[in-house]
C-alpha positions as CSV (number, residue, x, y, z in Angstrom):
1,X,46.3,-60.0,51.0
2,X,46.7,-56.4,50.2
3,X,44.9,-53.8,52.3
4,X,42.1,-52.1,50.2
5,X,39.6,-49.4,50.9
6,X,36.1,-50.6,51.3
7,X,34.8,-47.3,50.1
8,X,36.9,-47.6,46.9
9,X,35.5,-51.1,46.3
10,X,31.9,-49.8,46.6
11,X,32.6,-46.9,44.3
12,X,34.2,-49.3,41.7
13,X,31.0,-51.4,41.8
14,X,28.9,-48.2,41.3
15,X,31.0,-47.3,38.3
16,X,30.3,-50.8,36.8
17,X,26.5,-50.6,37.1
18,X,26.0,-46.9,36.3
19,X,25.0,-46.2,32.7
20,X,27.4,-44.2,30.6
21,X,26.6,-40.5,30.6
22,X,26.5,-40.3,26.8
23,X,23.9,-43.1,26.8
24,X,21.7,-41.3,29.3
25,X,22.1,-38.0,27.4
26,X,20.9,-39.6,24.1
27,X,17.7,-41.1,25.7
28,X,14.5,-39.0,25.2
29,X,13.4,-37.4,28.4
30,X,9.9,-39.0,28.2
31,X,11.5,-42.4,28.1
32,X,13.6,-41.7,31.1
33,X,10.6,-40.5,33.1
34,X,8.8,-43.8,32.5
35,X,11.4,-45.6,34.5
36,X,12.2,-43.0,37.1
37,X,10.0,-44.6,39.7
38,X,8.2,-41.2,40.0
39,X,5.9,-41.4,36.9
40,X,2.2,-41.2,37.5
41,X,0.5,-44.5,38.3
42,X,-2.3,-44.9,35.8
43,X,-4.3,-48.0,35.0
44,X,-2.2,-48.7,31.9
45,X,1.0,-49.0,34.0
46,X,-0.4,-50.5,37.2
47,X,0.5,-54.1,38.0
48,X,-2.1,-55.5,40.4
49,X,-1.0,-56.5,43.8
50,X,-4.0,-58.6,44.7
51,X,-3.0,-59.8,48.1
52,X,-1.9,-56.4,49.4
53,X,-4.8,-54.6,47.8
54,X,-7.3,-57.1,49.4
55,X,-5.7,-56.5,52.9
56,X,-6.0,-52.7,52.3
57,X,-9.6,-53.0,51.4
58,X,-10.4,-55.1,54.5
59,X,-8.7,-52.6,56.7
60,X,-10.4,-49.6,55.1
61,X,-13.8,-51.4,55.5
62,X,-13.1,-51.9,59.2
63,X,-12.1,-48.3,59.6
64,X,-15.3,-47.2,58.0
65,X,-17.2,-49.5,60.3
66,X,-15.8,-47.7,63.3
67,X,-12.7,-49.7,64.2
68,X,-10.0,-47.3,65.4
69,X,-6.4,-47.6,64.3
70,X,-4.0,-47.0,61.4
71,X,-2.7,-49.1,58.5
72,X,1.0,-49.9,58.2
73,X,2.7,-51.0,54.9
74,X,6.1,-52.5,55.2
75,X,8.5,-53.0,52.3
76,X,12.2,-52.6,51.4
77,X,13.5,-49.6,49.5
78,X,12.0,-49.4,46.0
79,X,9.5,-52.1,46.7
80,X,6.6,-49.9,45.6
81,X,5.3,-48.8,49.0
82,X,4.6,-45.2,48.0
83,X,2.9,-46.2,44.7
84,X,0.7,-48.8,46.4
85,X,-0.4,-46.4,49.1
86,X,-1.2,-43.7,46.5
87,X,-3.0,-46.1,44.2
88,X,-5.2,-47.7,46.9
89,X,-6.1,-44.5,48.7
90,X,-7.1,-42.7,45.5
91,X,-9.4,-45.6,44.6
92,X,-11.2,-45.6,48.0
93,X,-11.2,-41.9,49.0
94,X,-12.0,-38.5,47.5
95,X,-9.0,-36.4,46.4
96,X,-9.9,-33.5,48.7
97,X,-9.7,-35.7,51.8
98,X,-6.4,-37.3,50.8
99,X,-3.2,-35.7,52.3
100,X,0.2,-37.2,51.4
101,X,3.2,-36.3,53.5
102,X,6.7,-36.9,52.2
103,X,9.8,-36.7,54.5
104,X,12.6,-34.2,54.0
105,X,15.3,-35.5,51.7
106,X,17.8,-35.6,54.5
107,X,15.3,-36.8,57.1
108,X,14.3,-35.0,60.3
109,X,13.1,-35.7,63.8
110,X,12.0,-32.1,64.3
111,X,8.3,-31.6,64.9
112,X,8.4,-28.1,63.2
113,X,9.6,-29.8,60.0
114,X,6.6,-32.1,60.1
115,X,4.3,-29.2,60.7
116,X,5.6,-27.5,57.6
117,X,5.0,-30.6,55.5
118,X,1.5,-31.0,57.1
119,X,0.6,-27.4,56.3
120,X,1.7,-27.9,52.7
121,X,-0.4,-31.0,52.0
122,X,-3.5,-29.8,53.9
123,X,-3.2,-26.1,53.0
124,X,-4.2,-25.2,56.5
125,X,-2.4,-22.9,58.9
126,X,-1.9,-23.3,62.7
127,X,-0.3,-25.9,64.9
128,X,-0.4,-29.6,64.4
129,X,-3.3,-30.2,66.8
130,X,-5.3,-27.3,65.3
131,X,-4.9,-28.7,61.8
132,X,-6.1,-32.2,62.9
133,X,-9.0,-30.6,64.7
134,X,-9.9,-28.8,61.5
135,X,-9.7,-31.8,59.2
136,X,-13.1,-33.2,58.3
137,X,-14.3,-36.7,59.2
138,X,-13.0,-39.4,56.8
139,X,-9.7,-37.6,56.0
140,X,-6.7,-39.8,55.1
141,X,-3.1,-38.9,56.2
142,X,-0.5,-40.9,54.2
143,X,3.0,-40.7,55.8
144,X,5.7,-42.0,53.4
145,X,9.0,-43.4,54.7
146,X,8.4,-43.1,58.4
147,X,12.0,-44.2,59.1
148,X,13.1,-40.8,57.8
149,X,11.4,-39.2,60.8
150,X,13.5,-41.3,63.3
151,X,17.1,-41.6,64.3
152,X,19.1,-43.5,66.8
153,X,19.7,-40.8,69.3
154,X,18.3,-39.6,72.7
155,X,15.7,-37.4,71.0
156,X,15.3,-39.7,68.0
157,X,12.0,-41.1,69.2
158,X,10.3,-37.8,70.0
159,X,8.5,-37.4,66.7
160,X,7.3,-41.0,66.7
161,X,5.9,-40.6,70.2
162,X,4.1,-37.5,69.1
163,X,2.7,-39.3,66.0
164,X,1.4,-42.2,68.1
165,X,-0.3,-39.7,70.4
166,X,-1.9,-38.0,67.4
167,X,-3.1,-41.4,66.1
168,X,-4.6,-42.1,69.5
169,X,-6.5,-38.8,69.6
170,X,-7.7,-38.5,66.0
171,X,-8.0,-42.0,64.6
172,X,-11.8,-41.8,65.2
173,X,-12.0,-39.4,62.2
174,X,-8.7,-39.7,60.3
175,X,-7.2,-42.8,58.7
176,X,-3.4,-42.8,59.1
177,X,-1.7,-44.8,56.3
178,X,2.0,-45.2,57.0
179,X,4.8,-47.0,55.1
180,X,8.3,-47.7,56.1
181,X,11.1,-50.3,55.7
182,X,10.8,-53.5,57.8
183,X,14.2,-53.2,59.3
184,X,13.5,-49.8,61.0
185,X,10.1,-51.0,61.9
186,X,11.5,-53.9,63.8
187,X,13.9,-51.7,65.8
188,X,11.3,-49.0,66.6
189,X,8.6,-51.5,67.4
190,X,10.9,-53.2,70.0
191,X,10.9,-49.9,71.9
192,X,7.5,-48.3,71.3
193,X,5.3,-51.3,70.5
194,X,3.8,-49.6,67.5
195,X,2.0,-52.7,66.4
196,X,-0.7,-52.0,69.0
197,X,-1.8,-49.0,67.0
198,X,-2.6,-50.6,63.6
199,X,-5.7,-52.2,62.2
200,X,-3.5,-54.0,59.7
201,X,0.2,-54.5,59.0
202,X,0.7,-55.3,55.3
203,X,3.9,-56.5,53.7
204,X,4.9,-55.7,50.2
205,X,5.7,-59.0,48.6
206,X,8.3,-59.3,45.8
207,X,7.1,-59.3,42.2
208,X,7.4,-62.5,40.2
209,X,9.5,-62.5,37.0
210,X,6.3,-62.4,34.9
211,X,5.1,-59.3,36.8
212,X,8.5,-57.6,36.4
213,X,8.3,-58.3,32.7
214,X,4.8,-56.9,32.4
215,X,5.7,-53.8,34.4
216,X,8.7,-53.0,32.2
217,X,7.1,-53.8,28.9
218,X,4.0,-51.8,29.5
219,X,6.1,-48.7,30.0
220,X,8.5,-49.5,27.2
221,X,5.7,-50.0,24.6
222,X,4.2,-46.7,25.5
223,X,7.4,-44.9,24.5
224,X,7.4,-45.9,20.8
225,X,11.0,-47.0,21.0
226,X,12.6,-50.3,20.2
227,X,15.4,-52.3,22.0
228,X,17.8,-55.0,20.9
229,X,19.6,-57.8,22.7
230,X,22.8,-59.1,21.3
231,X,22.2,-57.4,17.9
232,X,18.7,-59.0,17.7
233,X,15.9,-56.5,17.2
234,X,12.9,-56.5,19.6
235,X,10.6,-58.0,17.0
236,X,12.9,-61.0,16.5
237,X,13.2,-61.8,20.2
238,X,11.1,-64.8,21.3
239,X,8.9,-64.9,24.4
240,X,11.2,-67.6,25.8
241,X,14.2,-65.3,25.4
242,X,12.3,-62.5,27.1
243,X,11.3,-64.8,29.9
244,X,14.9,-65.7,30.4
245,X,15.9,-62.1,30.5
246,X,13.4,-61.2,33.2
247,X,14.3,-64.3,35.2
248,X,17.8,-62.8,35.3
249,X,16.3,-59.5,36.4
250,X,14.4,-61.3,39.1
251,X,17.5,-63.1,40.3
252,X,19.4,-59.8,40.5
253,X,16.6,-57.8,42.2
254,X,14.9,-60.5,44.4
255,X,11.7,-59.3,42.8
256,X,12.1,-55.6,43.9
257,X,10.3,-53.6,41.2
258,X,12.1,-50.3,41.8
259,X,15.4,-52.0,41.5
260,X,14.4,-53.5,38.1
261,X,13.2,-50.1,36.9
262,X,16.6,-48.7,37.6
263,X,18.4,-51.7,36.0
264,X,16.3,-51.4,32.8
């Protein structure tokens, strides 16, 4: 066999699945934003995740009853972790007590970088401990993509050790809601035993093909645009044909909603 570059093979695959620039250019901006994975989650677009939502509600009820600990949500990339955390916390808590922290795009294990993000979301000045001392009882700290605050290095666990210390000190008045991918969690938990700090560890289950269809079609219908499949207009496509289409999306994505949003 001929020697080939693995990088070139990956780039060839990316070229095959990336939409043509002229197609992207011709799509209205509002249609693109519906499928960006960053559009606002409103009731019209939300697909219920009954099992996960029920687990969240039980954990929040226990926190309010005085049980100390955090909530961990595990899910693969694009599985909807951030959207689920945002949706559930905004239902159960007042907006002024909800503080959502996003990681730096390139990731960081620097405590000062976390302090900057914390100051932005809380609009408070001072050090990390001072800010947590100032936060009122019942505040919620949502930390998205925790794996972006960790790396495999000698100092790679420093931030996580600090976070666990903060949780131990302030979980009597602050609910920490954390999400991350399950692969990093398994590695980190093997070293730090994070599981002992959580009231509940919730797993994002895959969507069914029917849920994927509902997710896409709700967004699509709101755009006022029409699609066609093999020269058949949207109105001429039967429910059976649509079901087959989304079964294929399910097979390609393993039920990962973010992946299907990108594919569509």
